[in-house]
MDAnalysis code that builds the backbone (N, CA, C; Angstrom):
import MDAnalysis as mda
import numpy as np

u = mda.Universe.empty(699, n_residues=233, atom_resindex=np.repeat(np.arange(233), 3), trajectory=True)
u.add_TopologyAttr("name", ["N", "CA", "C"] * 233)
u.add_TopologyAttr("resid", np.arange(1, 234))
u.add_TopologyAttr("resname", ["UNK", "UNK", "UNK", "UNK", "UNK", "UNK", "UNK", "UNK", "UNK", "UNK", "UNK", "UNK", "UNK", "UNK", "UNK", "UNK", "UNK", "UNK", "UNK", "UNK", "UNK", "UNK", "UNK", "UNK", "UNK", "UNK", "UNK", "UNK", "UNK", "UNK", "UNK", "UNK", "UNK", "UNK", "UNK", "UNK", "UNK", "UNK", "UNK", "UNK", "UNK", "UNK", "UNK", "UNK", "UNK", "UNK", "UNK", "UNK", "UNK", "UNK", "UNK", "UNK", "UNK", "UNK", "UNK", "UNK", "UNK", "UNK", "UNK", "UNK", "UNK", "UNK", "UNK", "UNK", "UNK", "UNK", "UNK", "UNK", "UNK", "UNK", "UNK", "UNK", "UNK", "UNK", "UNK", "UNK", "UNK", "UNK", "UNK", "UNK", "UNK", "UNK", "UNK", "UNK", "UNK", "UNK", "UNK", "UNK", "UNK", "UNK", "UNK", "UNK", "UNK", "UNK", "UNK", "UNK", "UNK", "UNK", "UNK", "UNK", "UNK", "UNK", "UNK", "UNK", "UNK", "UNK", "UNK", "UNK", "UNK", "UNK", "UNK", "UNK", "UNK", "UNK", "UNK", "UNK", "UNK", "UNK", "UNK", "UNK", "UNK", "UNK", "UNK", "UNK", "UNK", "UNK", "UNK", "UNK", "UNK", "UNK", "UNK", "UNK", "UNK", "UNK", "UNK", "UNK", "UNK", "UNK", "UNK", "UNK", "UNK", "UNK", "UNK", "UNK", "UNK", "UNK", "UNK", "UNK", "UNK", "UNK", "UNK", "UNK", "UNK", "UNK", "UNK", "UNK", "UNK", "UNK", "UNK", "UNK", "UNK", "UNK", "UNK", "UNK", "UNK", "UNK", "UNK", "UNK", "UNK", "UNK", "UNK", "UNK", "UNK", "UNK", "UNK", "UNK", "UNK", "UNK", "UNK", "UNK", "UNK", "UNK", "UNK", "UNK", "UNK", "UNK", "UNK", "UNK", "UNK", "UNK", "UNK", "UNK", "UNK", "UNK", "UNK", "UNK", "UNK", "UNK", "UNK", "UNK", "UNK", "UNK", "UNK", "UNK", "UNK", "UNK", "UNK", "UNK", "UNK", "UNK", "UNK", "UNK", "UNK", "UNK", "UNK", "UNK", "UNK", "UNK", "UNK", "UNK", "UNK", "UNK", "UNK", "UNK", "UNK", "UNK", "UNK", "UNK", "UNK", "UNK", "UNK", "UNK", "UNK"])
u.atoms.positions = np.array([
    [0.843, -1.203, 0.000],
    [0.000, 0.000, 0.000],
    [0.878, 1.253, 0.000],
    [0.713, 2.077, -1.012],
    [1.583, 3.233, -1.205],
    [1.528, 4.209, -0.034],
    [0.358, 4.389, 0.563],
    [0.179, 5.402, 1.603],
    [0.392, 4.873, 3.019],
    [0.839, 3.645, 3.157],
    [0.977, 3.046, 4.488],
    [1.931, 3.838, 5.372],
    [3.103, 4.189, 4.850],
    [4.071, 4.946, 5.631],
    [3.558, 6.322, 6.005],
    [2.876, 6.976, 5.069],
    [2.324, 8.307, 5.323],
    [1.254, 8.266, 6.404],
    [0.373, 7.273, 6.331],
    [-0.682, 7.138, 7.344],
    [-0.092, 6.850, 8.722],
    [0.974, 6.040, 8.749],
    [1.648, 5.746, 10.021],
    [2.241, 7.026, 10.601],
    [2.775, 7.882, 9.735],
    [3.349, 9.151, 10.176],
    [2.276, 10.042, 10.789],
    [1.156, 10.146, 10.103],
    [0.047, 10.946, 10.631],
    [-0.455, 10.422, 11.961],
    [-0.563, 9.092, 12.078],
    [-1.021, 8.472, 13.315],
    [-0.045, 8.751, 14.459],
    [1.257, 8.713, 14.155],
    [2.264, 8.994, 15.171],
    [2.102, 10.395, 15.744],
    [1.812, 11.368, 14.867],
    [1.615, 12.747, 15.317],
    [0.375, 12.861, 16.192],
    [-0.702, 12.193, 15.784],
    [-1.958, 12.247, 16.546],
    [-1.784, 11.639, 17.930],
    [-1.170, 10.459, 17.976],
    [-0.961, 9.785, 19.267],
    [-0.046, 10.617, 20.164],
    [1.031, 11.141, 19.591],
    [1.954, 11.949, 20.368],
    [1.285, 13.187, 20.938],
    [0.451, 13.855, 20.123],
    [-0.245, 15.059, 20.587],
    [-1.223, 14.740, 21.705],
    [-1.979, 13.662, 21.547],
    [-2.953, 13.282, 22.573],
    [-2.260, 12.953, 23.896],
    [-1.129, 12.244, 23.814],
    [-0.373, 11.944, 25.033],
    [0.174, 13.223, 25.665],
    [0.656, 14.119, 24.826],
    [1.188, 15.379, 25.328],
    [0.130, 16.246, 25.979],
    [-1.101, 16.192, 25.441],
    [-2.183, 16.998, 26.008],
    [-2.564, 16.547, 27.413],
    [-2.189, 15.323, 27.769],
    [-2.469, 14.807, 29.111],
    [-1.420, 15.257, 30.127],
    [-0.298, 15.735, 29.612],
    [0.809, 16.136, 30.498],
    [0.744, 17.635, 30.768],
    [-0.338, 18.072, 31.389],
    [-0.544, 19.503, 31.598],
    [0.105, 20.027, 32.876],
    [0.557, 19.140, 33.728],
    [1.125, 19.567, 35.004],
    [2.642, 19.704, 34.961],
    [3.186, 19.651, 33.759],
    [4.629, 19.831, 33.629],
    [4.977, 21.289, 33.942],
    [5.951, 21.546, 34.819],
    [6.335, 22.921, 35.162],
    [6.725, 23.730, 33.930],
    [6.397, 25.008, 33.942],
    [6.681, 25.866, 32.802],
    [8.171, 25.925, 32.498],
    [8.986, 25.934, 33.544],
    [10.429, 25.999, 33.326],
    [10.931, 24.762, 32.592],
    [10.316, 23.606, 32.919],
    [10.701, 22.371, 32.245],
    [10.269, 22.397, 30.788],
    [9.042, 22.914, 30.534],
    [8.552, 23.016, 29.163],
    [9.475, 23.906, 28.331],
    [9.872, 25.029, 28.926],
    [10.742, 25.968, 28.215],
    [12.080, 25.333, 27.878],
    [12.649, 24.647, 28.856],
    [13.948, 24.018, 28.640],
    [13.853, 22.902, 27.608],
    [12.778, 22.108, 27.695],
    [12.572, 21.030, 26.727],
    [12.412, 21.607, 25.324],
    [11.645, 22.703, 25.204],
    [11.449, 23.332, 23.901],
    [12.770, 23.851, 23.340],
    [13.588, 24.414, 24.209],
    [14.902, 24.892, 23.768],
    [15.788, 23.734, 23.334],
    [15.688, 22.614, 24.062],
    [16.466, 21.425, 23.690],
    [16.032, 20.907, 22.323],
    [14.709, 20.884, 22.083],
    [14.201, 20.466, 20.771],
    [14.703, 21.414, 19.692],
    [14.662, 22.707, 19.996],
    [15.133, 23.699, 19.037],
    [16.595, 23.503, 18.680],
    [17.417, 23.219, 19.687],
    [18.832, 22.977, 19.439],
    [19.042, 21.746, 18.562],
    [18.310, 20.675, 18.871],
    [18.440, 19.435, 18.092],
    [18.001, 19.654, 16.646],
    [16.903, 20.380, 16.470],
    [16.408, 20.670, 15.122],
    [17.401, 21.543, 14.365],
    [18.014, 22.512, 15.055],
    [19.007, 23.378, 14.422],
    [20.211, 22.573, 13.947],
    [20.682, 21.647, 14.780],
    [21.818, 20.796, 14.397],
    [21.450, 19.930, 13.193],
    [20.225, 19.391, 13.201],
    [19.766, 18.597, 12.056],
    [19.762, 19.434, 10.791],
    [19.295, 20.675, 10.914],
    [19.271, 21.573, 9.760],
    [20.660, 21.855, 9.217],
    [21.619, 22.044, 10.119],
    [23.004, 22.282, 9.700],
    [23.558, 21.074, 8.952],
    [23.302, 19.887, 9.491],
    [23.770, 18.657, 8.841],
    [23.176, 18.521, 7.446],
    [21.889, 18.808, 7.316],
    [21.234, 18.716, 6.012],
    [21.785, 19.747, 5.044],
    [21.972, 20.990, 5.539],
    [22.451, 22.061, 4.683],
    [23.842, 21.816, 4.138],
    [24.662, 21.111, 4.912],
    [26.045, 20.861, 4.498],
    [26.163, 19.752, 3.454],
    [25.051, 19.118, 3.103],
    [25.100, 18.046, 2.111],
    [25.104, 18.568, 0.681],
    [24.890, 19.863, 0.527],
    [24.831, 20.433, -0.817],
    [26.151, 20.284, -1.560],
    [26.050, 20.010, -2.844],
    [27.218, 19.950, -3.716],
    [27.327, 21.213, -4.570],
    [26.264, 22.018, -4.554],
    [26.230, 23.274, -5.299],
    [25.592, 24.320, -4.390],
    [26.348, 24.826, -3.393],
    [25.731, 25.680, -2.386],
    [25.255, 27.008, -2.964],
    [25.892, 27.466, -4.044],
    [25.418, 28.689, -4.699],
    [23.989, 28.493, -5.188],
    [23.698, 27.276, -5.648],
    [22.344, 26.953, -6.101],
    [21.365, 27.047, -4.932],
    [21.791, 26.595, -3.765],
    [20.940, 26.670, -2.574],
    [20.653, 28.127, -2.218],
    [21.693, 28.966, -2.287],
    [21.521, 30.393, -1.981],
    [20.543, 31.034, -2.965],
    [20.730, 30.750, -4.245],
    [19.829, 31.306, -5.258],
    [18.396, 30.839, -5.033],
    [18.248, 29.564, -4.696],
    [16.914, 29.010, -4.448],
    [16.242, 29.726, -3.288],
    [17.008, 29.948, -2.223],
    [16.451, 30.606, -1.040],
    [16.078, 32.059, -1.335],
    [16.940, 32.763, -2.062],
    [16.660, 34.170, -2.371],
    [15.422, 34.291, -3.256],
    [15.413, 33.547, -4.364],
    [14.277, 33.620, -5.297],
    [13.007, 33.109, -4.628],
    [13.140, 31.985, -3.908],
    [11.979, 31.409, -3.239],
    [11.406, 32.313, -2.174],
    [12.274, 32.998, -1.427],
    [11.812, 33.898, -0.374],
    [11.083, 35.106, -0.960],
    [11.592, 35.623, -2.074],
    [10.909, 36.735, -2.750],
    [9.497, 36.306, -3.145],
    [9.389, 35.097, -3.701],
    [8.076, 34.582, -4.092],
    [7.183, 34.364, -2.869],
    [7.762, 33.801, -1.810],
    [6.990, 33.543, -0.602],
    [6.489, 34.815, 0.062],
    [7.335, 35.849, 0.073],
    [6.928, 37.131, 0.635],
    [5.815, 37.755, -0.203],
    [5.953, 37.651, -1.535],
    [4.934, 38.212, -2.422],
    [3.589, 37.504, -2.231],
    [3.656, 36.196, -2.028],
    [2.431, 35.409, -1.840],
    [1.924, 35.449, -0.398],
    [2.764, 35.942, 0.516],
    [2.416, 36.033, 1.937],
    [1.998, 34.670, 2.493],
    [2.851, 33.670, 2.248],
    [2.525, 32.307, 2.663],
    [2.424, 32.167, 4.182],
    [3.305, 32.844, 4.917],
    [3.281, 32.773, 6.380],
    [1.936, 33.252, 6.914],
    [1.461, 34.382, 6.376],
    [0.193, 34.936, 6.827],
    [-0.970, 34.004, 6.485],
    [-0.914, 33.408, 5.293],
    [-2.002, 32.519, 4.879],
    [-2.019, 31.242, 5.714],
    [-0.832, 30.699, 6.006],
    [-0.760, 29.502, 6.830],
    [-1.252, 29.805, 8.242],
    [-0.899, 30.969, 8.750],
    [-1.350, 31.371, 10.081],
    [-2.868, 31.564, 10.110],
    [-3.420, 32.088, 9.009],
    [-4.868, 32.311, 8.959],
    [-5.628, 30.991, 8.984],
    [-5.038, 29.945, 8.370],
    [-5.663, 28.623, 8.427],
    [-5.704, 28.138, 9.873],
    [-4.583, 28.307, 10.582],
    [-4.532, 27.929, 11.979],
    [-5.524, 28.724, 12.818],
    [-5.656, 30.023, 12.527],
    [-6.594, 30.864, 13.264],
    [-8.035, 30.428, 13.011],
    [-8.322, 30.032, 11.772],
    [-9.675, 29.546, 11.448],
    [-9.977, 28.273, 12.230],
    [-8.995, 27.369, 12.295],
    [-9.177, 26.137, 13.068],
    [-9.390, 26.479, 14.539],
    [-8.607, 27.452, 15.036],
    [-8.724, 27.858, 16.434],
    [-10.111, 28.403, 16.740],
    [-10.691, 29.146, 15.773],
    [-12.018, 29.709, 15.986],
    [-13.094, 28.632, 16.035],
    [-12.794, 27.480, 15.396],
    [-13.766, 26.387, 15.365],
    [-13.694, 25.493, 16.599],
    [-12.478, 25.274, 17.102],
    [-12.315, 24.324, 18.208],
    [-12.013, 25.003, 19.539],
    [-11.736, 26.322, 19.521],
    [-11.412, 27.010, 20.757],
    [-9.926, 26.975, 21.023],
    [-9.444, 27.922, 21.790],
    [-8.013, 28.033, 22.022],
    [-7.487, 26.996, 22.988],
    [-8.248, 26.707, 24.065],
    [-7.828, 25.683, 25.018],
    [-6.451, 25.971, 25.571],
    [-5.625, 24.929, 25.586],
    [-4.254, 25.065, 26.108],
    [-3.346, 25.515, 24.984],
    [-2.763, 26.696, 25.132],
    [-1.861, 27.182, 24.102],
    [-2.625, 27.714, 22.909],
    [-1.916, 28.157, 21.908],
    [-2.511, 28.697, 20.692],
    [-2.599, 27.614, 19.631],
    [-3.824, 27.365, 19.144],
    [-4.004, 26.366, 18.097],
    [-3.276, 26.781, 16.833],
    [-3.370, 28.073, 16.498],
    [-2.707, 28.574, 15.293],
    [-1.201, 28.379, 15.371],
    [-0.615, 28.756, 16.515],
    [0.831, 28.623, 16.676],
    [1.255, 27.159, 16.641],
    [0.484, 26.317, 17.303],
    [0.796, 24.888, 17.322],
    [0.706, 24.265, 15.943],
    [-0.335, 24.627, 15.212],
    [-0.529, 24.100, 13.857],
    [0.594, 24.539, 12.928],
    [0.906, 25.831, 12.929],
    [1.926, 26.369, 12.028],
    [3.306, 25.808, 12.358],
    [3.684, 25.858, 13.633],
    [5.008, 25.395, 14.035],
    [5.199, 23.915, 13.733],
    [4.230, 23.096, 14.135],
    [4.333, 21.650, 13.925],
    [4.325, 21.304, 12.444],
    [3.485, 21.984, 11.661],
    [3.420, 21.714, 10.220],
    [4.762, 21.979, 9.558],
    [5.383, 23.093, 9.909],
    [6.676, 23.431, 9.322],
    [7.743, 22.416, 9.715],
    [7.726, 21.986, 10.969],
    [8.719, 21.013, 11.430],
    [8.547, 19.682, 10.721],
    [7.305, 19.207, 10.604],
    [7.051, 17.872, 10.078],
    [7.066, 17.805, 8.550],
    [6.731, 18.913, 7.895],
    [6.622, 18.904, 6.430],
    [7.933, 19.295, 5.760],
    [8.603, 20.324, 6.311],
    [9.840, 20.799, 5.692],
    [10.997, 19.912, 6.131],
    [11.506, 19.104, 5.246],
    [12.637, 18.260, 5.598],
    [12.858, 17.144, 4.598],
    [14.063, 16.614, 4.649],
    [14.446, 15.577, 3.694],
    [13.676, 14.287, 3.912],
    [13.414, 13.948, 5.180],
    [12.759, 12.676, 5.460],
    [11.365, 12.614, 4.847],
    [10.652, 13.734, 4.861],
    [9.305, 13.768, 4.283],
    [9.350, 13.485, 2.787],
    [10.298, 14.130, 2.117],
    [10.408, 13.977, 0.664],
    [10.960, 12.606, 0.293],
    [12.105, 12.262, 0.896],
    [12.749, 10.991, 0.561],
    [11.871, 9.812, 0.962],
    [11.259, 9.908, 2.150],
    [10.400, 8.823, 2.620],
    [9.209, 8.597, 1.710],
    [8.574, 9.693, 1.290],
    [7.423, 9.576, 0.399],
    [7.834, 9.027, -0.967],
    [8.990, 9.469, -1.468],
    [9.495, 8.957, -2.743],
    [9.779, 7.460, -2.644],
    [10.389, 7.064, -1.521],
    [10.717, 5.656, -1.317],
    [9.453, 4.804, -1.238],
    [8.429, 5.338, -0.598],
    [7.161, 4.616, -0.508],
    [6.532, 4.437, -1.882],
    [6.571, 5.503, -2.689],
    [5.927, 5.442, -3.995],
    [6.707, 4.665, -5.033],
    [8.039, 4.829, -5.022],
    [8.861, 4.205, -6.056],
    [9.185, 2.754, -5.734],
    [9.580, 2.489, -4.481],
    [10.037, 1.144, -4.118],
    [9.082, 0.395, -3.205],
    [8.048, 1.087, -2.716],
    [7.130, 0.445, -1.785],
    [7.780, 0.168, -0.440],
    [8.856, 0.908, -0.131],
    [9.579, 0.746, 1.127],
    [9.201, 1.896, 2.058],
    [8.641, 1.561, 3.215],
    [8.146, 2.590, 4.128],
    [9.048, 2.804, 5.339],
    [10.241, 2.246, 5.334],
    [11.110, 2.311, 6.515],
    [11.416, 3.750, 6.934],
    [11.684, 4.610, 5.963],
    [12.018, 6.000, 6.280],
    [10.846, 6.694, 6.969],
    [9.644, 6.479, 6.441],
    [8.473, 7.127, 7.028],
    [8.089, 6.505, 8.364],
    [8.362, 5.225, 8.551],
    [8.124, 4.610, 9.860],
    [9.038, 5.261, 10.903],
    [10.292, 5.473, 10.517],
    [11.239, 6.133, 11.413],
    [10.794, 7.558, 11.708],
    [10.342, 8.256, 10.672],
    [9.855, 9.622, 10.829],
    [8.617, 9.659, 11.719],
    [7.772, 8.630, 11.630],
    [6.564, 8.570, 12.450],
    [6.920, 8.529, 13.933],
    [7.923, 7.737, 14.269],
    [8.365, 7.638, 15.669],
    [8.948, 8.970, 16.126],
    [9.801, 9.555, 15.296],
    [10.437, 10.821, 15.636],
    [9.400, 11.935, 15.783],
    [8.477, 12.038, 14.827],
    [7.445, 13.074, 14.874],
    [6.507, 12.868, 16.056],
    [6.286, 11.603, 16.423],
    [5.435, 11.315, 17.568],
    [6.015, 11.894, 18.852],
    [7.313, 11.691, 19.056],
    [7.973, 12.239, 20.241],
    [7.981, 13.763, 20.208],
    [8.265, 14.327, 19.030],
    [8.308, 15.787, 18.913],
    [6.926, 16.390, 19.160],
    [5.880, 15.774, 18.603],
    [4.515, 16.287, 18.789],
    [4.091, 16.200, 20.246],
    [4.542, 15.144, 20.941],
    [4.231, 15.017, 22.372],
    [4.801, 16.212, 23.137],
    [6.060, 16.520, 22.865],
    [6.704, 17.619, 23.567],
    [6.146, 18.977, 23.137],
    [5.905, 19.134, 21.839],
    [5.369, 20.396, 21.344],
    [3.990, 20.684, 21.925],
    [3.149, 19.656, 22.022],
    [1.776, 19.849, 22.485],
    [1.705, 20.245, 23.952],
    [2.723, 19.903, 24.752],
    [2.712, 20.309, 26.157],
    [2.881, 21.813, 26.293],
    [3.465, 22.426, 25.262],
    [3.681, 23.871, 25.285],
    [2.753, 24.613, 24.331],
    [2.595, 24.077, 23.121],
    [1.823, 24.769, 22.082],
    [0.367, 24.331, 21.998],
    [0.011, 23.267, 22.722],
    [-1.387, 22.871, 22.785],
    [-1.854, 21.917, 21.706],
    [-3.171, 21.741, 21.637],
    [-3.795, 20.736, 20.784],
    [-3.674, 21.066, 19.301],
    [-3.297, 22.299, 18.971],
    [-3.161, 22.688, 17.567],
    [-2.162, 21.837, 16.818],
    [-1.225, 21.238, 17.534],
    [-0.213, 20.379, 16.909],
    [-0.861, 19.221, 16.164],
    [-1.999, 18.733, 16.656],
    [-2.632, 17.547, 16.071],
    [-3.074, 17.790, 14.628],
    [-3.430, 19.043, 14.309],
    [-3.918, 19.348, 12.968],
    [-2.804, 19.325, 11.915],
    [-1.556, 19.332, 12.376],
    [-0.446, 19.228, 11.434],
    [-0.430, 17.857, 10.767],
    [-1.069, 16.861, 11.397],
    [-1.142, 15.522, 10.808],
    [-1.861, 15.562, 9.463],
    [-2.831, 16.459, 9.337],
    [-3.569, 16.591, 8.071],
    [-2.625, 17.061, 6.970],
    [-1.832, 18.100, 7.288],
    [-0.886, 18.630, 6.299],
    [0.147, 17.581, 5.919],
    [0.619, 16.816, 6.903],
    [1.626, 15.784, 6.646],
    [1.072, 14.703, 5.728],
    [-0.134, 14.230, 6.015],
    [-0.737, 13.166, 5.209],
    [-0.982, 13.648, 3.778],
    [-1.483, 14.876, 3.629],
    [-1.753, 15.407, 2.293],
    [-0.456, 15.598, 1.508],
    [0.537, 16.200, 2.153],
    [1.808, 16.509, 1.498],
    [2.551, 15.243, 1.095],
    [2.799, 14.381, 2.072],
    [3.542, 13.155, 1.785],
    [2.732, 12.193, 0.934],
    [1.418, 12.189, 1.135],
    [0.568, 11.302, 0.349],
    [0.593, 11.639, -1.127],
    [0.534, 12.938, -1.442],
    [0.576, 13.356, -2.842],
    [1.906, 12.987, -3.489],
    [2.996, 13.202, -2.744],
    [4.315, 12.841, -3.284],
    [4.387, 11.341, -3.547],
    [3.909, 10.540, -2.582],
    [3.963, 9.083, -2.717],
    [3.123, 8.596, -3.890],
    [1.955, 9.196, -4.077],
    [1.060, 8.768, -5.154],
    [1.649, 9.048, -6.537],
    [2.327, 10.189, -6.648],
    [2.923, 10.545, -7.937],
    [4.316, 9.946, -8.124],
    [4.920, 9.500, -7.029],
    [6.298, 8.997, -7.098],
    [6.425, 7.757, -7.967],
    [5.353, 6.972, -8.072],
    [5.398, 5.763, -8.877],
    [5.693, 6.070, -10.342],
    [5.366, 7.315, -10.748],
    [5.595, 7.702, -12.135],
    [6.932, 8.415, -12.331],
    [7.551, 8.830, -11.220],
    [8.764, 9.648, -11.308],
    [9.913, 8.901, -11.971],
    [10.091, 7.628, -11.579],
    [11.245, 6.885, -12.102],
    [11.147, 6.656, -13.607],
    [9.945, 6.799, -14.160],
    [9.774, 6.643, -15.602],
    [10.112, 7.931, -16.346],
    [10.052, 9.039, -15.626],
    [10.237, 10.338, -16.257],
    [11.579, 10.988, -15.940],
    [12.124, 10.690, -14.759],
    [13.349, 11.360, -14.300],
    [14.516, 10.379, -14.245],
    [15.624, 10.692, -14.928],
    [16.817, 9.829, -14.872],
    [17.354, 9.730, -13.442],
    [17.999, 8.620, -13.130],
    [18.526, 8.401, -11.779],
    [19.520, 9.489, -11.369],
    [20.377, 9.898, -12.313],
    [21.380, 10.919, -11.997],
    [20.724, 12.239, -11.591],
    [19.680, 12.621, -12.301],
    [18.962, 13.851, -11.977],
    [18.252, 13.724, -10.637],
    [17.643, 12.555, -10.388],
    [16.941, 12.343, -9.130],
    [17.899, 12.463, -7.943],
    [19.108, 11.928, -8.083],
    [20.099, 12.027, -7.011],
    [20.450, 13.489, -6.725],
    [20.639, 14.263, -7.782],
    [20.966, 15.678, -7.617],
    [19.806, 16.437, -6.972],
    [18.594, 16.118, -7.387],
    [17.418, 16.786, -6.833],
    [17.302, 16.546, -5.332],
    [17.491, 15.305, -4.924],
    [17.363, 14.961, -3.512],
    [18.426, 15.677, -2.686],
    [19.664, 15.727, -3.211],
    [20.761, 16.377, -2.483],
    [20.491, 17.863, -2.274],
    [20.121, 18.566, -3.330],
    [19.930, 20.013, -3.224],
    [18.632, 20.369, -2.519],
    [17.597, 19.555, -2.670],
    [16.365, 19.792, -1.914],
    [16.609, 19.570, -0.425],
    [17.418, 18.569, -0.117],
    [17.770, 18.298, 1.275],
    [18.507, 19.485, 1.882],
    [19.476, 20.019, 1.144],
    [20.256, 21.153, 1.639],
    [19.389, 22.399, 1.799],
    [18.545, 22.659, 0.820],
    [17.656, 23.827, 0.894],
    [16.687, 23.694, 2.057],
    [16.110, 22.506, 2.200],
    [15.212, 22.262, 3.326],
    [15.943, 22.347, 4.650],
    [17.224, 21.969, 4.653],
    [18.018, 22.022, 5.871],
    [18.163, 23.433, 6.418],
    [18.314, 24.407, 5.517],
    [18.405, 25.804, 5.951],
    [17.104, 26.210, 6.642],
    [15.989, 25.748, 6.106],
    [14.692, 26.063, 6.717],
    [14.545, 25.376, 8.073],
    [15.022, 24.141, 8.153],
    [14.986, 23.419, 9.427],
    [15.815, 24.165, 10.471],
    [16.973, 24.675, 10.061],
    [17.819, 25.456, 10.965],
    [17.060, 26.683, 11.471],
    [16.354, 27.361, 10.562],
    [15.581, 28.546, 10.948],
    [14.481, 28.181, 11.944],
    [13.841, 27.036, 11.727],
    [12.798, 26.582, 12.653],
    [13.388, 26.346, 14.040],
    [14.550, 25.699, 14.079],
    [15.202, 25.443, 15.352],
    [15.539, 26.731, 16.082],
    [16.079, 27.707, 15.353],
    [16.430, 28.995, 15.965],
    [15.180, 29.734, 16.442],
    [14.077, 29.596, 15.696],
    [12.813, 30.202, 16.118],
    [12.318, 29.587, 17.423],
    [12.415, 28.263, 17.535],
    [11.957, 27.581, 18.738],
    [12.785, 27.985, 19.950],
    [14.077, 28.195, 19.743],
    [14.950, 28.609, 20.840],
    [14.630, 30.043, 21.260],
    [14.152, 30.827, 20.293],
    [13.818, 32.221, 20.569],
    [14.864, 33.201, 20.091],
    [15.827, 32.707, 19.322],
    [16.899, 33.571, 18.826],
    [16.421, 34.427, 17.662],
    [15.606, 33.832, 16.794],
    [15.136, 34.532, 15.600],
    [13.613, 34.435, 15.473],
    [13.075, 35.188, 14.533],
    [11.656, 35.122, 14.186],
    [11.535, 35.051, 12.664],
    [12.196, 34.078, 12.080],
    [12.183, 33.922, 10.625],
    [10.816, 33.414, 10.170],
    [10.274, 34.031, 9.136],
    [9.004, 33.572, 8.564],
    [9.298, 32.395, 7.626],
    [9.446, 31.231, 8.218],
    [9.917, 30.067, 7.464],
    [8.967, 29.684, 6.335],
    [7.689, 29.856, 6.542],
    [6.722, 29.495, 5.497],
    [6.976, 30.267, 4.211],
    [7.475, 31.486, 4.332],
    [7.772, 32.296, 3.154],
    [9.011, 31.808, 2.413],
    [9.749, 30.877, 3.022],
    [10.921, 30.294, 2.372],
    [10.570, 29.041, 1.571],
    [9.381, 28.505, 1.787],
    [9.015, 27.219, 1.188],
    [9.138, 27.156, -0.339],
    [8.806, 28.235, -1.075],
    [8.971, 28.166, -2.536],
    [10.396, 27.862, -2.973],
    [11.367, 28.014, -2.086],
    [12.759, 27.735, -2.436],
    [12.948, 26.272, -2.841],
    [12.140, 25.379, -2.278],
    [12.215, 23.965, -2.654],
    [11.884, 23.793, -4.133],
    [10.829, 24.475, -4.571],
    [10.414, 24.401, -5.982],
    [11.477, 25.028, -6.867],
    [12.021, 26.158, -6.422],
    [13.071, 26.831, -7.193],
    [14.291, 25.933, -7.325],
    [14.643, 25.231, -6.237],
    [15.786, 24.319, -6.281],
    [15.568, 23.222, -7.315],
    [14.352, 22.696, -7.365],
    [14.021, 21.661, -8.351],
    [14.204, 22.198, -9.770],
    [13.716, 23.393, -10.011],
    [13.807, 23.996, -11.346],
    [15.262, 24.276, -11.728],
    [16.051, 24.795, -10.777],
    [17.448, 25.114, -11.069],
    [18.274, 23.863, -11.332],
    [18.070, 22.839, -10.509],
    [18.815, 21.582, -10.705],
    [18.435, 20.949, -12.033],
    [17.166, 20.956, -12.346],
    [16.702, 20.382, -13.614],
    [17.272, 21.166, -14.792],
    [17.307, 22.496, -14.660],
    [17.847, 23.338, -15.727],
    [19.344, 23.070, -15.929],
    [20.083, 22.945, -14.841],
    [21.517, 22.660, -14.942],
    [21.761, 21.288, -15.560],
    [20.953, 20.325, -15.190],
    [21.101, 18.978, -15.720],
    [20.837, 18.968, -17.238],
    [19.783, 19.689, -17.653],
    [19.451, 19.756, -19.069],
    [20.548, 20.486, -19.857],
    [21.121, 21.531, -19.241],
    [22.146, 22.341, -19.908],
    [23.427, 21.514, -20.113],
    [23.751, 20.697, -19.119],
    [24.972, 19.895, -19.198],
    [24.739, 18.673, -20.095],
])
């Protein structure tokens, strides 16, 4: 089943959030420290991903062009408005639903594991990467929900839709894209996504307030640039 890994990932987020919502008596100082620890770990992961690039100038160009597009489209504001709409329907409860939805969605969707795992599920029918991601996201959602509230659970919808679409179309990718090009795409998308992961980590720590959602078009730009370079060569 092509969507098995994706569904497991979504379930992991839901279970983790529900467990986290039960841990309401955790001291605020502990929540803050745990959130900072998560932020540090995510930042290190982002650095590791970013350093995998073989054409870092391409990553810079992707981020610049993608950010211009994201700012013009106001993606951060639109993503936040979706969270606010959900919050108006279910109530604020513990923490901000909008903040929880936006933060968790960016953490779980932006990254190499989401892309590579979904591709692996669609092309090879191997769900190991997404199973691993499900466990990791489950723990992260548990911790995030103790601070950001029940809004984290709605990120499971974005994860299932995003990874599910990639997995469904991935079965056709190997027929259209040469292996050499696919390898280059994964490397540069990983590096570009890594910079965004780093920004998310720094945001969680409280060092920066980067509008990461406005950087998302950089992934598409990276795909176009890598494909253009491959065709040119």
